[in-house]
All heavy atoms as TSV, in Angstrom:
chain	resi	resn	atom	element	x	y	z
A	1	MET	N	N	2.245	4.480	-23.903
A	1	MET	CA	C	1.459	4.808	-22.761
A	1	MET	C	C	1.242	6.332	-22.866
A	1	MET	O	O	2.193	7.066	-22.891
A	1	MET	CB	C	2.050	4.401	-21.511
A	1	MET	CG	C	1.426	4.903	-20.247
A	1	MET	SD	S	2.263	4.398	-18.703
A	1	MET	CE	C	2.043	2.616	-18.739
A	2	PRO	N	N	-0.025	6.898	-22.774
A	2	PRO	CA	C	-0.202	8.321	-22.794
A	2	PRO	C	C	0.511	9.052	-21.607
A	2	PRO	O	O	0.644	8.436	-20.562
A	2	PRO	CB	C	-1.780	8.489	-22.752
A	2	PRO	CG	C	-2.257	7.118	-23.129
A	2	PRO	CD	C	-1.224	6.077	-22.809
A	3	VAL	N	N	0.942	10.223	-21.801
A	3	VAL	CA	C	1.551	10.977	-20.793
A	3	VAL	C	C	0.822	11.135	-19.525
A	3	VAL	O	O	1.355	10.968	-18.393
A	3	VAL	CB	C	2.008	12.440	-21.386
A	3	VAL	CG1	C	2.557	13.261	-20.290
A	3	VAL	CG2	C	2.915	12.305	-22.607
A	4	GLU	N	N	-0.444	11.387	-19.609
A	4	GLU	CA	C	-1.298	11.488	-18.424
A	4	GLU	C	C	-1.368	10.242	-17.615
A	4	GLU	O	O	-1.244	10.195	-16.425
A	4	GLU	CB	C	-2.748	11.926	-18.787
A	4	GLU	CG	C	-3.675	12.127	-17.645
A	4	GLU	CD	C	-5.101	12.465	-18.072
A	4	GLU	OE1	O	-5.222	13.318	-18.924
A	4	GLU	OE2	O	-6.004	11.764	-17.575
A	5	GLN	N	N	-1.566	9.166	-18.350
A	5	GLN	CA	C	-1.575	7.801	-17.614
A	5	GLN	C	C	-0.147	7.467	-17.067
A	5	GLN	O	O	-0.146	6.993	-15.904
A	5	GLN	CB	C	-1.885	6.701	-18.605
A	5	GLN	CG	C	-2.039	5.355	-18.077
A	5	GLN	CD	C	-2.534	4.299	-18.994
A	5	GLN	OE1	O	-2.625	4.610	-20.258
A	5	GLN	NE2	N	-2.662	3.082	-18.644
A	6	GLU	N	N	0.818	7.836	-17.720
A	6	GLU	CA	C	2.141	7.584	-17.161
A	6	GLU	C	C	2.505	8.393	-15.943
A	6	GLU	O	O	3.074	7.907	-14.988
A	6	GLU	CB	C	3.292	7.890	-18.243
A	6	GLU	CG	C	4.663	7.606	-17.865
A	6	GLU	CD	C	5.623	7.907	-18.932
A	6	GLU	OE1	O	5.223	7.924	-20.121
A	6	GLU	OE2	O	6.831	8.117	-18.657
A	7	ALA	N	N	1.908	9.638	-15.883
A	7	ALA	CA	C	2.067	10.508	-14.770
A	7	ALA	C	C	1.431	10.005	-13.523
A	7	ALA	O	O	1.782	10.196	-12.383
A	7	ALA	CB	C	1.594	11.933	-15.001
A	8	ARG	N	N	0.265	9.208	-13.733
A	8	ARG	CA	C	-0.556	8.704	-12.644
A	8	ARG	C	C	0.043	7.302	-12.192
A	8	ARG	O	O	-0.353	6.825	-11.093
A	8	ARG	CB	C	-1.985	8.454	-13.020
A	8	ARG	CG	C	-2.747	9.736	-13.127
A	8	ARG	CD	C	-4.248	9.561	-13.342
A	8	ARG	NE	N	-4.549	8.333	-14.085
A	8	ARG	CZ	C	-5.083	8.376	-15.275
A	8	ARG	NH1	N	-5.405	9.556	-15.860
A	8	ARG	NH2	N	-5.421	7.286	-15.948
A	9	TYR	N	N	0.887	6.594	-12.986
A	9	TYR	CA	C	1.325	5.265	-12.672
A	9	TYR	C	C	2.099	5.262	-11.327
A	9	TYR	O	O	2.964	6.117	-11.123
A	9	TYR	CB	C	2.173	4.751	-13.784
A	9	TYR	CG	C	2.679	3.379	-13.575
A	9	TYR	CD1	C	1.754	2.315	-13.632
A	9	TYR	CD2	C	4.046	3.028	-13.438
A	9	TYR	CE1	C	2.226	0.979	-13.450
A	9	TYR	CE2	C	4.379	1.791	-13.233
A	9	TYR	CZ	C	3.560	0.790	-13.203
A	9	TYR	OH	O	3.944	-0.498	-13.130
A	10	ARG	N	N	1.748	4.306	-10.609
A	10	ARG	CA	C	2.472	4.091	-9.248
A	10	ARG	C	C	2.183	5.152	-8.241
A	10	ARG	O	O	2.981	5.465	-7.406
A	10	ARG	CB	C	4.041	3.883	-9.432
A	10	ARG	CG	C	4.384	2.695	-10.084
A	10	ARG	CD	C	5.855	2.518	-10.197
A	10	ARG	NE	N	6.161	1.123	-10.508
A	10	ARG	CZ	C	7.433	0.676	-10.519
A	10	ARG	NH1	N	8.469	1.482	-10.372
A	10	ARG	NH2	N	7.626	-0.614	-10.858
A	11	ARG	N	N	1.042	5.811	-8.386
A	11	ARG	CA	C	0.694	6.907	-7.430
A	11	ARG	C	C	-0.842	6.776	-7.160
A	11	ARG	O	O	-1.573	6.306	-7.999
A	11	ARG	CB	C	0.894	8.236	-8.068
A	11	ARG	CG	C	2.415	8.568	-8.261
A	11	ARG	CD	C	2.564	9.894	-9.057
A	11	ARG	NE	N	3.976	10.176	-9.178
A	11	ARG	CZ	C	4.852	9.603	-9.940
A	11	ARG	NH1	N	4.475	8.752	-10.750
A	11	ARG	NH2	N	6.112	10.071	-10.023
A	12	PHE	N	N	-1.220	7.309	-6.048
A	12	PHE	CA	C	-2.657	7.363	-5.697
A	12	PHE	C	C	-3.148	8.537	-6.429
A	12	PHE	O	O	-2.603	9.631	-6.283
A	12	PHE	CB	C	-2.758	7.581	-4.157
A	12	PHE	CG	C	-2.544	6.332	-3.324
A	12	PHE	CD1	C	-1.365	6.308	-2.637
A	12	PHE	CD2	C	-3.373	5.220	-3.307
A	12	PHE	CE1	C	-1.093	5.279	-1.847
A	12	PHE	CE2	C	-3.029	4.140	-2.531
A	12	PHE	CZ	C	-1.843	4.124	-1.844
A	13	ALA	N	N	-4.167	8.448	-7.304
A	13	ALA	CA	C	-4.687	9.525	-8.053
A	13	ALA	C	C	-5.286	10.623	-7.082
A	13	ALA	O	O	-4.664	11.585	-6.821
A	13	ALA	CB	C	-5.683	9.119	-9.070
A	14	PRO	N	N	-6.491	10.433	-6.525
A	14	PRO	CA	C	-6.940	11.188	-5.389
A	14	PRO	C	C	-6.485	10.496	-4.077
A	14	PRO	O	O	-6.097	9.329	-4.052
A	14	PRO	CB	C	-8.402	11.192	-5.563
A	14	PRO	CG	C	-8.785	9.863	-6.265
A	14	PRO	CD	C	-7.552	9.568	-7.100
A	15	GLU	N	N	-6.791	11.137	-2.999
A	15	GLU	CA	C	-6.600	10.486	-1.744
A	15	GLU	C	C	-7.644	9.289	-1.657
A	15	GLU	O	O	-8.700	9.312	-2.123
A	15	GLU	CB	C	-6.923	11.433	-0.538
A	15	GLU	CG	C	-5.786	12.426	-0.250
A	15	GLU	CD	C	-5.935	13.113	1.126
A	15	GLU	OE1	O	-6.618	12.465	1.962
A	15	GLU	OE2	O	-5.548	14.199	1.175
A	16	PRO	N	N	-7.145	8.134	-1.099
A	16	PRO	CA	C	-7.995	6.984	-0.949
A	16	PRO	C	C	-9.252	7.354	-0.086
A	16	PRO	O	O	-9.106	8.046	0.936
A	16	PRO	CB	C	-7.132	5.904	-0.342
A	16	PRO	CG	C	-5.730	6.431	-0.547
A	16	PRO	CD	C	-5.823	7.904	-0.613
A	17	SER	N	N	-10.409	6.835	-0.505
A	17	SER	CA	C	-11.523	7.037	0.314
A	17	SER	C	C	-11.510	6.127	1.482
A	17	SER	O	O	-10.862	5.185	1.566
A	17	SER	CB	C	-12.802	6.739	-0.543
A	17	SER	OG	O	-12.910	5.382	-0.793
A	18	PRO	N	N	-12.362	6.365	2.540
A	18	PRO	CA	C	-12.421	5.493	3.642
A	18	PRO	C	C	-12.821	4.045	3.286
A	18	PRO	O	O	-12.308	3.049	3.766
A	18	PRO	CB	C	-13.532	6.081	4.568
A	18	PRO	CG	C	-13.471	7.582	4.202
A	18	PRO	CD	C	-13.125	7.642	2.726
A	19	GLY	N	N	-13.638	3.922	2.245
A	19	GLY	CA	C	-14.134	2.607	1.763
A	19	GLY	C	C	-12.895	1.852	1.134
A	19	GLY	O	O	-12.753	0.592	1.309
A	20	GLU	N	N	-12.122	2.548	0.402
A	20	GLU	CA	C	-10.932	1.977	-0.261
A	20	GLU	C	C	-9.850	1.635	0.825
A	20	GLU	O	O	-9.312	0.490	0.750
A	20	GLU	CB	C	-10.244	2.925	-1.250
A	20	GLU	CG	C	-11.070	3.111	-2.472
A	20	GLU	CD	C	-10.536	4.211	-3.394
A	20	GLU	OE1	O	-10.056	5.280	-2.838
A	20	GLU	OE2	O	-10.505	4.084	-4.602
A	21	LEU	N	N	-9.722	2.392	1.863
A	21	LEU	CA	C	-8.865	2.011	2.913
A	21	LEU	C	C	-9.259	0.787	3.601
A	21	LEU	O	O	-8.453	-0.111	3.918
A	21	LEU	CB	C	-8.658	3.238	3.900
A	21	LEU	CG	C	-8.067	4.506	3.327
A	21	LEU	CD1	C	-8.116	5.569	4.425
A	21	LEU	CD2	C	-6.577	4.193	2.944
A	22	GLU	N	N	-10.563	0.652	3.911
A	22	GLU	CA	C	-11.112	-0.573	4.508
A	22	GLU	C	C	-11.004	-1.788	3.628
A	22	GLU	O	O	-10.795	-2.900	4.132
A	22	GLU	CB	C	-12.612	-0.299	4.868
A	22	GLU	CG	C	-12.768	0.665	6.008
A	22	GLU	CD	C	-14.269	0.980	6.199
A	22	GLU	OE1	O	-15.202	0.389	5.497
A	22	GLU	OE2	O	-14.561	1.836	7.101
A	23	GLN	N	N	-11.023	-1.596	2.344
A	23	GLN	CA	C	-11.005	-2.649	1.423
A	23	GLN	C	C	-9.537	-3.280	1.223
A	23	GLN	O	O	-9.285	-4.490	1.235
A	23	GLN	CB	C	-11.524	-2.242	0.075
A	23	GLN	CG	C	-11.459	-3.331	-0.995
A	23	GLN	CD	C	-11.996	-2.907	-2.336
A	23	GLN	OE1	O	-12.430	-1.768	-2.474
A	23	GLN	NE2	N	-11.908	-3.753	-3.285
A	24	PHE	N	N	-8.570	-2.344	1.078
A	24	PHE	CA	C	-7.233	-2.802	0.705
A	24	PHE	C	C	-6.187	-2.774	1.909
A	24	PHE	O	O	-5.276	-3.435	1.718
A	24	PHE	CB	C	-6.710	-1.754	-0.415
A	24	PHE	CG	C	-7.409	-1.899	-1.667
A	24	PHE	CD1	C	-8.373	-0.935	-2.032
A	24	PHE	CD2	C	-7.246	-3.031	-2.464
A	24	PHE	CE1	C	-8.995	-1.012	-3.258
A	24	PHE	CE2	C	-7.901	-3.129	-3.641
A	24	PHE	CZ	C	-8.864	-2.152	-4.073
A	25	PHE	N	N	-6.454	-2.113	2.969
A	25	PHE	CA	C	-5.409	-1.995	4.096
A	25	PHE	C	C	-5.625	-2.784	5.247
A	25	PHE	O	O	-4.789	-2.774	6.138
A	25	PHE	CB	C	-5.250	-0.528	4.419
A	25	PHE	CG	C	-4.495	0.182	3.311
A	25	PHE	CD1	C	-5.140	0.734	2.239
A	25	PHE	CD2	C	-3.104	0.428	3.448
A	25	PHE	CE1	C	-4.405	1.436	1.183
A	25	PHE	CE2	C	-2.437	1.136	2.482
A	25	PHE	CZ	C	-3.081	1.564	1.347
A	26	PRO	N	N	-6.705	-3.642	5.401
A	26	PRO	CA	C	-6.780	-4.522	6.555
A	26	PRO	C	C	-5.810	-5.671	6.495
A	26	PRO	O	O	-5.390	-6.020	5.404
A	26	PRO	CB	C	-8.201	-5.067	6.535
A	26	PRO	CG	C	-8.598	-5.002	5.167
A	26	PRO	CD	C	-7.912	-3.761	4.578
A	27	LEU	N	N	-5.245	-6.072	7.595
A	27	LEU	CA	C	-4.310	-7.066	7.732
A	27	LEU	C	C	-4.932	-8.437	8.012
A	27	LEU	O	O	-5.546	-8.566	9.075
A	27	LEU	CB	C	-3.172	-6.793	8.771
A	27	LEU	CG	C	-2.296	-5.544	8.483
A	27	LEU	CD1	C	-1.321	-5.431	9.592
A	27	LEU	CD2	C	-1.663	-5.649	7.165
A	28	ASP	N	N	-4.952	-9.312	7.106
A	28	ASP	CA	C	-5.598	-10.634	7.285
A	28	ASP	C	C	-4.555	-11.477	7.992
A	28	ASP	O	O	-3.457	-10.997	8.407
A	28	ASP	CB	C	-5.973	-11.221	5.937
A	28	ASP	CG	C	-4.850	-11.357	4.935
A	28	ASP	OD1	O	-3.637	-11.215	5.367
A	28	ASP	OD2	O	-5.098	-11.614	3.787
A	29	ALA	N	N	-4.893	-12.766	8.271
A	29	ALA	CA	C	-4.041	-13.614	9.052
A	29	ALA	C	C	-2.683	-13.792	8.462
A	29	ALA	O	O	-1.678	-13.744	9.141
A	29	ALA	CB	C	-4.738	-15.013	9.292
A	30	LYS	N	N	-2.627	-13.927	7.117
A	30	LYS	CA	C	-1.338	-14.149	6.462
A	30	LYS	C	C	-0.450	-12.823	6.661
A	30	LYS	O	O	0.703	-12.992	6.918
A	30	LYS	CB	C	-1.547	-14.276	4.909
A	30	LYS	CG	C	-0.281	-14.448	4.124
A	30	LYS	CD	C	-0.618	-14.678	2.663
A	30	LYS	CE	C	0.660	-14.794	1.886
A	30	LYS	NZ	N	0.463	-14.970	0.476
A	31	ALA	N	N	-1.082	-11.670	6.467
A	31	ALA	CA	C	-0.285	-10.448	6.618
A	31	ALA	C	C	0.288	-10.217	8.098
A	31	ALA	O	O	1.400	-9.838	8.260
A	31	ALA	CB	C	-1.125	-9.163	6.194
A	32	LEU	N	N	-0.618	-10.654	9.010
A	32	LEU	CA	C	-0.265	-10.531	10.391
A	32	LEU	C	C	0.960	-11.512	10.737
A	32	LEU	O	O	1.953	-11.109	11.459
A	32	LEU	CB	C	-1.400	-10.837	11.402
A	32	LEU	CG	C	-2.423	-9.702	11.411
A	32	LEU	CD1	C	-3.703	-10.256	12.174
A	32	LEU	CD2	C	-1.862	-8.488	12.016
A	33	ASP	N	N	0.977	-12.645	10.110
A	33	ASP	CA	C	1.995	-13.600	10.380
A	33	ASP	C	C	3.295	-12.999	9.752
A	33	ASP	O	O	4.364	-13.266	10.357
A	33	ASP	CB	C	1.723	-14.931	9.721
A	33	ASP	CG	C	0.619	-15.673	10.521
A	33	ASP	OD1	O	0.455	-15.416	11.764
A	33	ASP	OD2	O	0.078	-16.646	9.970
A	34	LEU	N	N	3.222	-12.357	8.648
A	34	LEU	CA	C	4.469	-11.759	8.012
A	34	LEU	C	C	4.932	-10.565	8.765
A	34	LEU	O	O	6.078	-10.290	8.653
A	34	LEU	CB	C	4.141	-11.478	6.531
A	34	LEU	CG	C	3.871	-12.583	5.611
A	34	LEU	CD1	C	3.329	-12.106	4.245
A	34	LEU	CD2	C	5.192	-13.474	5.431
A	35	THR	N	N	4.052	-9.783	9.431
A	35	THR	CA	C	4.275	-8.564	10.148
A	35	THR	C	C	5.030	-8.889	11.534
A	35	THR	O	O	5.974	-8.107	11.971
A	35	THR	CB	C	3.076	-7.799	10.403
A	35	THR	OG1	O	2.453	-7.596	9.078
A	35	THR	CG2	C	3.383	-6.408	11.025
A	36	ARG	N	N	4.569	-9.923	12.198
A	36	ARG	CA	C	5.135	-10.190	13.575
A	36	ARG	C	C	6.642	-10.325	13.749
A	36	ARG	O	O	7.180	-9.706	14.682
A	36	ARG	CB	C	4.377	-11.461	14.084
A	36	ARG	CG	C	2.959	-11.202	14.528
A	36	ARG	CD	C	2.468	-12.453	15.237
A	36	ARG	NE	N	1.070	-12.173	15.481
A	36	ARG	CZ	C	0.042	-12.667	14.767
A	36	ARG	NH1	N	0.230	-13.446	13.811
A	36	ARG	NH2	N	-1.254	-12.401	15.033
A	37	PRO	N	N	7.360	-10.832	12.761
A	37	PRO	CA	C	8.876	-10.898	12.975
A	37	PRO	C	C	9.519	-9.654	12.750
A	37	PRO	O	O	10.721	-9.552	13.181
A	37	PRO	CB	C	9.263	-11.866	11.807
A	37	PRO	CG	C	8.125	-12.511	11.295
A	37	PRO	CD	C	6.941	-11.654	11.643
A	38	LYS	N	N	8.838	-8.659	12.278
A	38	LYS	CA	C	9.524	-7.247	12.211
A	38	LYS	C	C	9.777	-6.750	13.549
A	38	LYS	O	O	9.070	-6.881	14.510
A	38	LYS	CB	C	8.705	-6.243	11.438
A	38	LYS	CG	C	8.064	-6.787	10.076
A	38	LYS	CD	C	9.094	-7.216	9.093
A	38	LYS	CE	C	8.513	-7.609	7.812
A	38	LYS	NZ	N	8.608	-8.989	7.418
A	39	ARG	N	N	10.966	-6.153	13.769
A	39	ARG	CA	C	11.512	-5.944	15.089
A	39	ARG	C	C	10.741	-4.765	15.834
A	39	ARG	O	O	10.453	-4.908	16.961
A	39	ARG	CB	C	13.005	-5.519	15.028
A	39	ARG	CG	C	13.784	-6.702	14.661
A	39	ARG	CD	C	15.235	-6.429	14.750
A	39	ARG	NE	N	16.065	-7.582	14.457
A	39	ARG	CZ	C	17.364	-7.566	14.519
A	39	ARG	NH1	N	18.010	-6.627	14.875
A	39	ARG	NH2	N	17.960	-8.744	14.111
A	40	ARG	N	N	10.597	-3.659	15.138
A	40	ARG	CA	C	10.160	-2.455	15.900
A	40	ARG	C	C	8.760	-2.002	15.301
A	40	ARG	O	O	8.473	-2.231	14.239
A	40	ARG	CB	C	11.185	-1.326	15.803
A	40	ARG	CG	C	12.429	-1.707	16.354
A	40	ARG	CD	C	13.539	-0.737	16.174
A	40	ARG	NE	N	13.042	0.604	15.856
A	40	ARG	CZ	C	13.773	1.629	15.614
A	40	ARG	NH1	N	15.032	1.585	15.658
A	40	ARG	NH2	N	13.208	2.828	15.244
A	41	PRO	N	N	7.905	-1.412	16.140
A	41	PRO	CA	C	6.610	-0.982	15.726
A	41	PRO	C	C	6.641	-0.022	14.481
A	41	PRO	O	O	5.828	-0.249	13.487
A	41	PRO	CB	C	6.057	-0.107	16.893
A	41	PRO	CG	C	6.692	-0.807	18.004
A	41	PRO	CD	C	8.025	-1.111	17.637
A	42	PRO	N	N	7.636	0.882	14.256
A	42	PRO	CA	C	7.635	1.726	13.029
A	42	PRO	C	C	7.885	0.890	11.795
A	42	PRO	O	O	7.386	1.136	10.775
A	42	PRO	CB	C	8.776	2.676	13.246
A	42	PRO	CG	C	8.939	2.877	14.728
A	42	PRO	CD	C	8.578	1.496	15.331
A	43	THR	N	N	8.763	-0.277	11.940
A	43	THR	CA	C	9.042	-1.145	10.835
A	43	THR	C	C	7.715	-1.924	10.456
A	43	THR	O	O	7.431	-2.036	9.338
A	43	THR	CB	C	10.129	-2.096	11.232
A	43	THR	OG1	O	11.298	-1.338	11.618
A	43	THR	CG2	C	10.491	-3.013	10.057
A	44	ARG	N	N	7.058	-2.339	11.476
A	44	ARG	CA	C	5.829	-3.120	11.217
A	44	ARG	C	C	4.681	-2.192	10.586
A	44	ARG	O	O	4.083	-2.618	9.637
A	44	ARG	CB	C	5.217	-3.634	12.528
A	44	ARG	CG	C	6.098	-4.861	13.026
A	44	ARG	CD	C	5.389	-5.571	14.236
A	44	ARG	NE	N	5.340	-4.752	15.439
A	44	ARG	CZ	C	6.257	-4.763	16.345
A	44	ARG	NH1	N	7.332	-5.524	16.254
A	44	ARG	NH2	N	6.032	-4.108	17.530
A	45	LEU	N	N	4.635	-0.904	11.018
A	45	LEU	CA	C	3.662	-0.008	10.390
A	45	LEU	C	C	4.100	0.250	8.939
A	45	LEU	O	O	3.223	0.259	8.121
A	45	LEU	CB	C	3.673	1.275	11.279
A	45	LEU	CG	C	2.780	2.386	10.679
A	45	LEU	CD1	C	1.303	1.907	10.634
A	45	LEU	CD2	C	2.856	3.637	11.577
A	46	GLY	N	N	5.364	0.486	8.699
A	46	GLY	CA	C	5.790	0.779	7.344
A	46	GLY	C	C	5.558	-0.485	6.487
A	46	GLY	O	O	5.085	-0.313	5.298
A	47	TRP	N	N	5.751	-1.603	6.918
A	47	TRP	CA	C	5.535	-2.816	6.181
A	47	TRP	C	C	4.037	-3.001	5.841
A	47	TRP	O	O	3.634	-3.265	4.753
A	47	TRP	CB	C	6.032	-4.056	6.970
A	47	TRP	CG	C	5.932	-5.294	6.143
A	47	TRP	CD1	C	6.941	-5.779	5.299
A	47	TRP	CD2	C	4.751	-6.177	5.979
A	47	TRP	NE1	N	6.444	-6.880	4.697
A	47	TRP	CE2	C	5.157	-7.174	5.090
A	47	TRP	CE3	C	3.544	-6.175	6.596
A	47	TRP	CZ2	C	4.304	-8.193	4.769
A	47	TRP	CZ3	C	2.637	-7.259	6.267
A	47	TRP	CH2	C	3.002	-8.175	5.435
A	48	ALA	N	N	3.217	-2.681	6.879
A	48	ALA	CA	C	1.728	-2.812	6.582
A	48	ALA	C	C	1.206	-1.760	5.667
A	48	ALA	O	O	0.349	-2.097	4.827
A	48	ALA	CB	C	1.027	-2.651	8.011
A	49	ALA	N	N	1.811	-0.573	5.671
A	49	ALA	CA	C	1.442	0.501	4.736
A	49	ALA	C	C	1.819	-0.022	3.305
A	49	ALA	O	O	1.105	0.206	2.290
A	49	ALA	CB	C	2.060	1.774	5.031
A	50	GLN	N	N	2.993	-0.601	3.136
A	50	GLN	CA	C	3.447	-1.110	1.819
A	50	GLN	C	C	2.524	-2.239	1.298
A	50	GLN	O	O	2.145	-2.338	0.168
A	50	GLN	CB	C	4.899	-1.634	1.858
A	50	GLN	CG	C	5.856	-0.469	2.041
A	50	GLN	CD	C	7.267	-0.995	2.076
A	50	GLN	OE1	O	7.584	-1.992	1.539
A	50	GLN	NE2	N	8.178	-0.252	2.726
A	51	TRP	N	N	2.176	-3.120	2.269
A	51	TRP	CA	C	1.263	-4.252	1.903
A	51	TRP	C	C	-0.070	-3.705	1.304
A	51	TRP	O	O	-0.465	-4.193	0.357
A	51	TRP	CB	C	1.048	-5.067	3.222
A	51	TRP	CG	C	0.143	-6.244	3.021
A	51	TRP	CD1	C	-1.245	-6.245	3.256
A	51	TRP	CD2	C	0.457	-7.609	2.807
A	51	TRP	NE1	N	-1.662	-7.543	3.112
A	51	TRP	CE2	C	-0.679	-8.339	2.769
A	51	TRP	CE3	C	1.734	-8.173	2.486
A	51	TRP	CZ2	C	-0.625	-9.748	2.581
A	51	TRP	CZ3	C	1.781	-9.561	2.350
A	51	TRP	CH2	C	0.528	-10.282	2.264
A	52	GLY	N	N	-0.644	-2.760	1.933
A	52	GLY	CA	C	-1.853	-2.256	1.520
A	52	GLY	C	C	-1.744	-1.457	0.147
A	52	GLY	O	O	-2.584	-1.607	-0.703
A	53	THR	N	N	-0.655	-0.737	0.047
A	53	THR	CA	C	-0.396	-0.013	-1.252
A	53	THR	C	C	-0.250	-0.989	-2.398
A	53	THR	O	O	-0.838	-0.699	-3.443
A	53	THR	CB	C	0.889	0.857	-1.058
A	53	THR	OG1	O	0.683	1.777	-0.078
A	53	THR	CG2	C	1.227	1.638	-2.331
A	54	VAL	N	N	0.586	-2.123	-2.219
A	54	VAL	CA	C	0.681	-3.016	-3.365
A	54	VAL	C	C	-0.692	-3.663	-3.601
A	54	VAL	O	O	-1.008	-3.864	-4.814
A	54	VAL	CB	C	1.726	-4.082	-2.997
A	54	VAL	CG1	C	1.700	-5.303	-3.889
A	54	VAL	CG2	C	3.122	-3.469	-2.997
A	55	ARG	N	N	-1.480	-3.955	-2.637
A	55	ARG	CA	C	-2.859	-4.536	-2.878
A	55	ARG	C	C	-3.691	-3.519	-3.626
A	55	ARG	O	O	-4.410	-4.023	-4.424
A	55	ARG	CB	C	-3.492	-4.938	-1.495
A	55	ARG	CG	C	-2.829	-6.117	-0.885
A	55	ARG	CD	C	-3.395	-6.482	0.453
A	55	ARG	NE	N	-4.818	-6.829	0.266
A	55	ARG	CZ	C	-5.608	-7.050	1.327
A	55	ARG	NH1	N	-5.138	-6.853	2.536
A	55	ARG	NH2	N	-6.831	-7.376	1.179
A	56	MET	N	N	-3.617	-2.306	-3.239
A	56	MET	CA	C	-4.538	-1.239	-3.928
A	56	MET	C	C	-3.988	-0.957	-5.317
A	56	MET	O	O	-4.778	-0.914	-6.280
A	56	MET	CB	C	-4.555	-0.052	-3.148
A	56	MET	CG	C	-5.448	0.989	-3.657
A	56	MET	SD	S	-5.736	2.321	-2.447
A	56	MET	CE	C	-7.016	3.247	-3.224
A	57	LEU	N	N	-2.665	-0.620	-5.493
A	57	LEU	CA	C	-2.166	-0.169	-6.785
A	57	LEU	C	C	-1.540	-1.287	-7.654
A	57	LEU	O	O	-1.385	-1.102	-8.809
A	57	LEU	CB	C	-1.108	0.909	-6.485
A	57	LEU	CG	C	-1.499	2.148	-5.765
A	57	LEU	CD1	C	-0.358	3.103	-5.620
A	57	LEU	CD2	C	-2.621	2.906	-6.480
A	58	GLY	N	N	-1.207	-2.376	-6.980
A	58	GLY	CA	C	-0.604	-3.482	-7.749
A	58	GLY	C	C	0.899	-3.227	-7.956
A	58	GLY	O	O	1.535	-3.983	-8.678
A	59	THR	N	N	1.463	-2.260	-7.322
A	59	THR	CA	C	2.795	-1.952	-7.363
A	59	THR	C	C	3.263	-1.140	-6.143
A	59	THR	O	O	2.369	-0.648	-5.421
A	59	THR	CB	C	3.151	-1.264	-8.674
A	59	THR	OG1	O	4.574	-1.019	-8.883
A	59	THR	CG2	C	2.535	0.171	-8.736
A	60	PHE	N	N	4.537	-0.903	-6.012
A	60	PHE	CA	C	5.047	-0.031	-4.921
A	60	PHE	C	C	4.957	1.465	-5.365
A	60	PHE	O	O	5.050	1.659	-6.598
A	60	PHE	CB	C	6.485	-0.365	-4.493
A	60	PHE	CG	C	6.561	-1.674	-3.853
A	60	PHE	CD1	C	6.888	-2.872	-4.557
A	60	PHE	CD2	C	6.358	-1.822	-2.485
A	60	PHE	CE1	C	6.982	-4.118	-3.823
A	60	PHE	CE2	C	6.350	-3.033	-1.773
A	60	PHE	CZ	C	6.738	-4.182	-2.466
A	61	LEU	N	N	4.995	2.421	-4.479
A	61	LEU	CA	C	4.989	3.744	-4.787
A	61	LEU	C	C	6.402	4.070	-5.160
A	61	LEU	O	O	7.420	3.479	-4.738
A	61	LEU	CB	C	4.614	4.616	-3.588
A	61	LEU	CG	C	3.152	4.601	-3.196
A	61	LEU	CD1	C	2.884	5.372	-1.956
A	61	LEU	CD2	C	2.250	5.014	-4.337
A	62	THR	N	N	6.539	5.140	-5.976
A	62	THR	CA	C	7.963	5.591	-6.380
A	62	THR	C	C	7.963	7.139	-6.056
A	62	THR	O	O	6.952	7.820	-5.942
A	62	THR	CB	C	8.237	5.334	-7.834
A	62	THR	OG1	O	7.310	6.177	-8.636
A	62	THR	CG2	C	8.171	3.935	-8.167
A	63	GLU	N	N	9.147	7.586	-5.975
A	63	GLU	CA	C	9.305	9.135	-5.807
A	63	GLU	C	C	9.279	9.902	-7.022
A	63	GLU	O	O	8.897	10.996	-7.109
A	63	GLU	CB	C	10.595	9.426	-5.122
A	63	GLU	CG	C	10.612	8.846	-3.637
A	63	GLU	CD	C	12.007	9.227	-2.980
A	63	GLU	OE1	O	12.500	10.258	-3.266
A	63	GLU	OE2	O	12.413	8.462	-2.089
A	64	ALA	N	N	9.703	9.261	-8.130
A	64	ALA	CA	C	9.753	9.978	-9.413
A	64	ALA	C	C	8.422	10.154	-10.036
A	64	ALA	O	O	7.466	9.464	-9.786
A	64	ALA	CB	C	10.694	9.190	-10.358
């Protein structure tokens, strides 16, 4: 894997556009059903952000 491609892996290259956010981050019925059992609003929000990130990037974000 080229160094440049490796540096971009598991990261948003530029900030997502409004169109990309609309495409990847809405919660459909299945996602809403999975979100409801989460206890607190911050937990539900974090879960929803992860859901959209995985849909957009195909993986979770990493710190490294």
